[in-house]
N, C-alpha and C positions, 0 to 999 in steps of 0.2 A: 224238911225243906233243904234242897241241896245247897252246899256252900260254893261248889264249883261246877262249871259246865265245861266239858271237853268237846271241842269242835275238830273233827277230822280234817287234816290238811292234805291227805292223800288216801289212796285205797289202803284199807287196813283189814287184815284177817282177824276175826274174832273166834275164839276157841270155846268149847263147851266146858272145859275145866282148866284149872291152873297147871295141870300136869300133862295136858294134851301136847303131842308133838305137832310140828308144823304141817303134817299131812291131814290132820283132823280139824277142818274148818267148819264152824257152826254157821257163820254168815260173814259177809263182807261189808265194811263201811265204805262210803264214797266221800270224797271231799265235801265238807259242809254238813255232814251228818252230826247231830248233837247227842252227846251222851252225858250221863252223870256217874262219877266214880262212886263205887260202893265200899271197896276195901282193897288193900294191897298186901301181897304175900311175897316174901323173898324165897326163891328156890334156886339153889346153887348160886350162880353169879347174876341171875336175872331177877328183876322186880316185876312180878305179874300183877296186873290191876283188874279187878272185877268191875265191869261197867254195866249200866242199864241204859239202853238206847230204844228208840222207837221200834227198831227191828227185833229187839229181844235183849236178853241178859247173857253175858259171856265174859271171857277173859282176853286181855291183850298183853303183849310183852313190851311194846315200844311206846311209852308215854310221850316220847318226843315227837310222835306223829300227830299230836293234837295241839291245838291252840287252847291253852287252859285259861279260862276267864272266871272271875267271881260271878256268882249268880246274883241277880237283882233281888 
């Protein structure tokens, strides 16, 4: 059971792996899309977060682009 829900507040690129550059986009989230965080990995100065969404599973760099809420 997820403890948090992440709701996209803007268009967000989702990458296939935590090491993908910004040119390798797996899919895009739209404002209002809901995801569940799976894990976080620090790479260099960035904190990459693996998420599970209705569109699929992938990685995001900017957690601040989400409205983070506790799951019911």
